[in-house]
C-alpha positions as CSV (number, residue, x, y, z in Angstrom):
1,X,59.8,-3.8,13.7
2,X,58.8,-2.8,10.0
3,X,55.8,-4.3,8.4
4,X,56.1,-5.7,4.9
5,X,54.1,-4.0,2.3
6,X,52.0,-7.1,2.3
7,X,51.1,-6.8,5.6
8,X,50.3,-3.2,5.5
9,X,47.8,-3.9,2.5
10,X,46.4,-6.9,4.5
11,X,45.6,-4.4,7.5
12,X,44.2,-1.8,5.2
13,X,41.9,-4.3,3.7
14,X,40.7,-5.3,7.3
15,X,40.2,-1.6,8.2
16,X,38.4,-0.8,4.8
17,X,36.4,-4.0,5.0
18,X,35.4,-2.8,8.4
19,X,34.7,0.6,7.4
20,X,32.7,-0.7,4.4
21,X,30.7,-2.9,6.7
22,X,30.1,0.1,9.1
23,X,28.9,2.2,6.1
24,X,26.7,-0.7,4.6
25,X,25.3,-1.2,7.9
26,X,24.6,2.7,8.4
27,X,22.8,2.7,4.9
28,X,20.8,-0.1,5.9
29,X,19.8,1.3,9.1
30,X,18.7,4.6,7.1
31,X,16.8,2.5,4.7
32,X,15.1,0.6,7.4
33,X,14.3,4.0,9.1
34,X,12.7,5.1,5.8
35,X,10.9,1.7,5.4
36,X,9.5,1.8,8.7
37,X,8.6,5.5,8.7
38,X,6.6,4.6,5.3
39,X,5.4,1.6,6.9
40,X,4.0,3.7,10.0
41,X,2.4,6.4,7.8
42,X,0.7,3.9,5.7
43,X,-0.9,2.1,8.8
44,X,-1.8,5.6,10.1
45,X,-3.5,6.3,6.7
46,X,-5.4,2.8,6.7
47,X,-6.6,3.2,10.4
48,X,-7.6,6.8,9.5
49,X,-9.4,5.5,6.2
50,X,-11.3,3.1,7.9
51,X,-12.5,5.5,10.9
52,X,-13.7,7.8,8.4
53,X,-15.1,5.2,6.1
54,X,-17.1,3.8,9.3
55,X,-20.7,4.4,9.0
56,X,-21.8,7.0,11.5
57,X,-25.0,6.2,13.3
58,X,-28.1,8.4,12.4
59,X,-29.6,10.5,15.2
60,X,-32.3,8.9,17.5
61,X,-34.8,11.3,16.4
62,X,-36.1,13.9,13.7
63,X,-38.0,17.2,15.0
64,X,-41.3,17.2,13.5
65,X,-41.3,13.3,13.3
66,X,-41.9,10.1,15.3
67,X,-39.6,7.5,15.5
68,X,-41.3,4.2,15.2
69,X,-40.3,0.4,15.5
70,X,-41.2,-2.4,13.3
71,X,-44.0,-3.3,15.6
72,X,-45.7,-0.1,15.1
73,X,-45.3,-0.5,11.3
74,X,-46.9,-4.1,11.6
75,X,-49.8,-2.7,13.7
76,X,-50.6,0.0,11.2
77,X,-50.4,-2.0,7.9
78,X,-53.0,-0.8,5.5
79,X,-53.3,2.8,7.6
80,X,-50.0,4.0,6.7
81,X,-48.0,4.6,3.6
82,X,-44.9,2.7,3.8
83,X,-41.9,3.9,1.9
84,X,-38.7,2.1,1.1
85,X,-35.8,4.7,0.7
86,X,-33.3,2.1,-0.4
87,X,-31.9,1.7,-3.7
88,X,-34.3,0.1,-6.2
89,X,-32.2,-3.2,-6.3
90,X,-32.5,-3.8,-2.5
91,X,-36.4,-2.8,-2.9
92,X,-36.8,-5.4,-5.6
93,X,-34.8,-8.1,-3.7
94,X,-37.0,-7.9,-0.7
95,X,-39.0,-5.3,1.0
96,X,-41.8,-4.7,3.6
97,X,-45.1,-5.9,2.2
98,X,-47.1,-3.0,0.5
99,X,-44.0,-0.9,0.7
100,X,-43.5,1.6,-2.2
101,X,-40.1,2.3,-3.4
102,X,-39.0,6.1,-3.6
103,X,-34.9,5.7,-3.4
104,X,-33.0,8.6,-1.8
105,X,-29.9,8.8,-4.1
106,X,-27.5,10.8,-1.3
107,X,-24.5,12.6,-2.3
108,X,-24.6,14.9,0.7
109,X,-22.8,14.5,4.0
110,X,-23.9,12.0,6.4
111,X,-24.9,14.3,9.2
112,X,-27.9,16.2,10.3
113,X,-27.3,19.3,8.6
114,X,-26.8,17.6,4.9
115,X,-27.1,19.7,2.0
116,X,-30.6,18.4,0.0
117,X,-29.3,20.1,-3.1
118,X,-26.5,17.6,-3.6
119,X,-28.9,14.4,-3.4
120,X,-31.6,13.1,-5.7
121,X,-35.2,12.3,-4.4
122,X,-38.4,12.4,-6.0
123,X,-41.1,14.0,-3.8
124,X,-43.6,13.8,-6.3
125,X,-44.2,10.3,-5.3
126,X,-45.5,10.9,-2.0
127,X,-49.2,11.4,-1.3
128,X,-50.5,15.0,-1.9
129,X,-52.3,15.0,1.4
130,X,-49.7,16.5,3.8
131,X,-51.6,14.9,6.8
132,X,-51.3,11.5,5.4
133,X,-49.7,9.0,7.8
134,X,-46.2,7.9,6.1
135,X,-43.4,5.8,7.4
136,X,-40.0,5.6,5.9
137,X,-37.3,3.3,6.1
138,X,-34.1,2.1,4.9
139,X,-31.2,-0.3,6.0
140,X,-31.0,0.6,9.8
141,X,-29.3,3.1,12.1
142,X,-26.4,3.5,9.8
143,X,-28.3,4.2,7.0
144,X,-29.0,8.0,6.2
145,X,-31.4,7.6,3.1
146,X,-34.6,7.3,5.4
147,X,-33.5,10.2,7.8
148,X,-33.1,12.5,4.9
149,X,-36.3,11.7,3.1
150,X,-38.1,12.2,6.7
151,X,-36.1,15.6,7.5
152,X,-37.1,16.6,3.9
153,X,-41.0,15.6,4.1
154,X,-41.1,17.4,7.5
155,X,-39.5,20.5,6.0
156,X,-42.1,20.1,3.2
157,X,-44.8,20.4,5.7
158,X,-45.8,16.8,6.1
159,X,-47.4,16.6,9.5
160,X,-47.7,12.7,9.9
161,X,-44.3,11.5,9.0
162,X,-42.9,8.3,11.0
163,X,-39.4,6.9,11.0
164,X,-38.5,3.3,11.1
165,X,-35.0,4.0,12.3
166,X,-34.1,0.3,12.6
167,X,-35.2,-0.2,9.1
168,X,-35.5,-3.5,7.0
169,X,-33.0,-5.2,9.5
170,X,-35.6,-4.2,12.4
171,X,-38.4,-5.6,10.3
172,X,-36.5,-8.9,9.5
173,X,-35.2,-9.2,13.0
174,X,-38.9,-9.4,14.2
175,X,-39.5,-12.2,11.7
176,X,-42.1,-10.5,9.8
177,X,-43.0,-11.4,6.2
178,X,-41.0,-9.9,3.2
179,X,-42.0,-9.5,-0.2
């Protein structure tokens, strides 16, 4: 049986259409693979970024200093210099009564082996008497400003340095007054 030219053209169109569909599907699959790969990579970067951005807890102690709680600070009011290492604006908003603001401007890593040369801090505002009782605080266990201040005070030879590791949140959680 001989096919008419019209029939042959019809079958060729059907074959080409099927081939075109397969090619388009293949291209779509490749594009989808690329889109999926980009999406997965983006998700990984987002998760990794959040993990890196998550604040790291400060160590529980600092050699040469005493870690104290809010109750200790309250009991020693008037007998200890209370230092707020937070940003000036945070201090102005609310702080522990009688605290002095000595902001610790950190650029260094949030690790115990930080490089103090990268940070800004005015040690001249601390008492000249290196045996004076001092307690330093900031925004709690994830805030490194008080940790770094205390570490630097100890390194400078201060002998009666206390660290309110739970910081201002630890103070307010006890219901203690603020200024």
